[in-house]
C-alpha positions in Angstrom: -114.4 -19.5 -82.3 -112.5 -19.9 -79.0 -109.1 -18.5 -78.1 -105.8 -20.3 -78.5 -105.1 -19.7 -74.8 -105.7 -23.3 -73.9 -103.2 -24.4 -76.4 -100.3 -23.8 -77.9 -97.3 -22.7 -79.4 -93.6 -22.9 -78.9 -89.7 -23.4 -78.7 -87.4 -26.5 -79.7 -84.2 -27.8 -81.3 -84.5 -29.6 -84.6 -82.8 -32.2 -86.6 -81.6 -29.3 -88.7 -79.5 -28.4 -85.7 -78.0 -31.8 -85.5 -80.2 -33.0 -82.6 -80.3 -36.8 -82.1 -83.6 -38.7 -82.4 -85.9 -39.1 -79.4 -85.7 -42.2 -77.2 -87.1 -45.3 -78.9 -90.0 -46.2 -76.6 -90.3 -49.7 -75.2 -93.2 -48.9 -72.9 -95.1 -46.2 -71.0 -92.1 -45.4 -68.9 -90.5 -43.7 -71.9 -93.3 -41.1 -72.3 -91.8 -38.7 -69.8 -88.3 -39.1 -71.4 -89.8 -38.1 -74.8 -91.5 -35.1 -73.3 -88.3 -34.0 -71.5 -86.2 -34.4 -74.6 -88.7 -32.4 -76.7 -88.7 -29.7 -74.0 -85.0 -29.3 -74.2 -85.2 -28.9 -78.0 -88.1 -26.4 -77.8 -86.2 -24.3 -75.2 -83.4 -23.8 -77.7 -85.5 -22.2 -80.4 -85.4 -18.5 -81.1 -88.6 -18.5 -83.1 -91.0 -20.7 -85.1 -93.6 -20.3 -87.7 -96.1 -22.9 -89.1 -99.3 -23.2 -91.0 -102.1 -24.4 -88.8 -105.5 -26.1 -89.2 -107.8 -26.1 -86.2 -111.0 -28.1 -85.6 -113.1 -27.5 -82.5 -115.9 -30.0 -81.7 -118.4 -28.1 -79.5 -120.2 -31.1 -78.3 -122.7 -29.3 -76.1 -124.1 -27.5 -79.2 -123.4 -30.3 -81.7 -121.3 -28.0 -83.8 -117.9 -28.3 -85.4 -115.8 -25.2 -86.1 -112.9 -25.2 -88.5 -110.2 -22.6 -89.1 -106.7 -22.1 -90.4 -103.9 -19.8 -91.2 -100.3 -19.0 -90.2 -98.9 -18.9 -86.7 -95.5 -17.5 -85.5 -93.9 -17.2 -82.1 -90.8 -15.5 -80.8 -90.0 -16.6 -77.2 -90.6 -15.7 -74.5 -93.8 -13.6 -75.1 -94.4 -12.8 -78.8 -97.1 -14.7 -80.6 -99.3 -14.3 -83.7 -102.1 -16.4 -85.0 -103.1 -14.9 -88.3 -106.3 -16.6 -89.7 -106.9 -17.0 -93.4 -110.1 -18.9 -92.5 -112.0 -16.9 -91.3 -109.9 -14.2 -93.0 -108.9 -11.3 -90.9 -109.2 -12.9 -87.5 -106.2 -12.4 -85.2 -104.6 -13.4 -81.9 -101.5 -11.4 -81.0 -99.3 -11.3 -78.0 -97.1 -8.2 -78.0 -95.1 -8.8 -74.9 -97.5 -7.0 -72.6 -101.0 -7.8 -73.8 -102.8 -10.5 -75.5 -105.2 -9.2 -78.2 -108.0 -11.2 -79.7 -109.8 -9.7 -82.7 -112.4 -11.8 -84.6 -114.0 -9.5 -87.2 -115.7 -12.7 -88.6 -117.8 -12.5 -85.4 -117.8 -8.8 -84.5 -115.6 -6.2 -86.4 -116.3 -3.6 -83.7 -115.1 -5.6 -80.7 -111.5 -6.3 -79.5 -110.6 -8.3 -76.4 -107.4 -7.4 -74.4 -105.8 -9.3 -71.5 -102.6 -8.5 -69.7 -100.0 -11.3 -70.3 -99.2 -11.3 -66.6 -102.8 -12.4 -66.0 -103.2 -15.0 -68.7 -99.7 -16.4 -68.6 -98.1 -18.1 -71.6 -100.5 -20.9 -72.4 -100.2 -20.0 -76.1 -96.7 -21.4 -75.8 -96.3 -25.2 -76.5 -93.1 -25.3 -74.4 -94.6 -23.7 -71.3 -98.0 -25.4 -71.6 -96.9 -29.0 -72.4 -93.1 -29.4 -72.1 -91.9 -27.4 -69.2 -91.6 -29.6 -66.1 -93.9 -32.3 -67.6 -93.1 -34.7 -64.8 -94.5 -32.3 -62.2 -97.6 -31.2 -64.2 -98.8 -34.4 -65.9 -99.2 -38.1 -65.8 -97.8 -39.0 -69.3 -98.6 -42.3 -71.2 -97.1 -43.6 -74.3 -100.1 -44.2 -76.6 -98.6 -45.3 -80.0 -96.3 -44.4 -82.8 -97.5 -43.3 -86.2 -95.9 -42.9 -89.6 -96.0 -39.4 -91.3 -94.3 -37.7 -94.2 -91.7 -36.3 -91.8 -91.0 -39.8 -90.4 -92.2 -41.2 -87.1 -94.5 -39.5 -84.6 -94.7 -40.5 -81.0 -98.2 -40.1 -79.6 -98.1 -39.1 -75.9 -101.2 -38.8 -73.7 -101.1 -36.4 -70.8 -103.4 -36.0 -67.8 -102.9 -32.8 -65.7 -102.1 -33.3 -62.1 -103.1 -29.7 -61.3 -105.9 -27.4 -62.2 -106.0 -26.5 -65.9 -108.6 -25.5 -68.5 -108.6 -29.0 -70.0 -108.9 -32.6 -68.7 -106.5 -34.4 -70.9 -104.5 -34.0 -74.2 -102.5 -35.9 -76.7 -99.3 -34.7 -78.4 -97.9 -36.0 -81.7 -94.1 -35.4 -81.4 -91.8 -35.9 -84.3 -89.0 -38.4 -83.5 -86.3 -36.7 -85.6 -87.0 -33.1 -84.8 -88.7 -33.1 -81.4 -91.3 -30.7 -82.6 -95.0 -31.0 -81.8 -96.9 -31.6 -85.1 -100.4 -32.2 -83.7 -102.4 -31.6 -80.5 -105.7 -32.9 -79.3 -107.2 -31.3 -76.2 -110.3 -32.4 -74.3 -111.5 -29.3 -72.5 -113.4 -29.0 -69.3 -116.6 -27.9 -71.0 -116.6 -31.0 -73.2 -115.3 -29.4 -76.3 -112.4 -31.2 -78.2 -109.8 -29.1 -80.0 -107.6 -30.5 -82.7 -104.6 -28.5 -84.0 -102.3 -29.6 -86.8 -99.1 -27.8 -87.8 -97.4 -28.1 -91.2 -94.7 -26.2 -93.2 -92.7 -25.5 -90.0 -90.1 -22.8 -90.3 -87.4 -23.0 -87.5 -85.7 -19.8 -86.3 -87.0 -17.6 -89.1 -86.1 -13.9 -89.4 -89.1 -12.2 -87.7 -90.0 -8.6 -88.1 -90.9 -7.2 -84.6 -93.8 -5.4 -86.2 -95.4 -8.8 -86.8 -96.3 -8.9 -83.1 -98.1 -5.6 -82.8 -101.8 -4.8 -83.0 -103.7 -1.6 -83.2 -107.4 -1.8 -82.7 -109.3 -0.6 -85.8 -111.0 2.8 -85.6 -114.3 2.7 -83.8 -113.7 -0.7 -82.2 -114.4 -1.2 -78.5 -111.6 -2.7 -76.5 -112.9 -5.0 -73.8 -110.6 -5.7 -70.9 -110.7 -9.2 -69.4 
């Protein structure tokens, strides 16, 4: 399993807050307008939780890895990815450090990185929606129907160095939230992330974003 660092998750204003729908696209020129509007909505959020399903196609090895669980974020620097599949795996940002613990792989090994070093690439807003016109060449790909309504599919190609070559975002027309992400990484792997049961501005216990290495586990700095 690879880390969520090249992804996601979060911040945005929803239809529940009375936000208007995203621009109705008439061509590729509207892709940037949709990203900018979604960025404004994400920046207004105080927190977000969602169920996630993740599929990673490791093409070099011919393998497909699947995982899922519950994810929460409290801007600007608290994040939790709590896996139910594989059960017990965790990614936690506590405001100072990013902790990665995958007992499904090695129960005696914990990875720790300083947030100042890794940045906030686990944050959808920072990674995909902050200053999109400066970071990406966006393209309007299509619109799709979903249970929540209409999703705008936006393709983005980074104009600066990143860990991935291109991505697609599925952005809900009514809420402005990202529901799906597809990322083509530099190593050839393709990551798919789908979010469901989104909970906007939930009451979050600060203890949710803490992590204590289990007794006997080695903490590897990176």
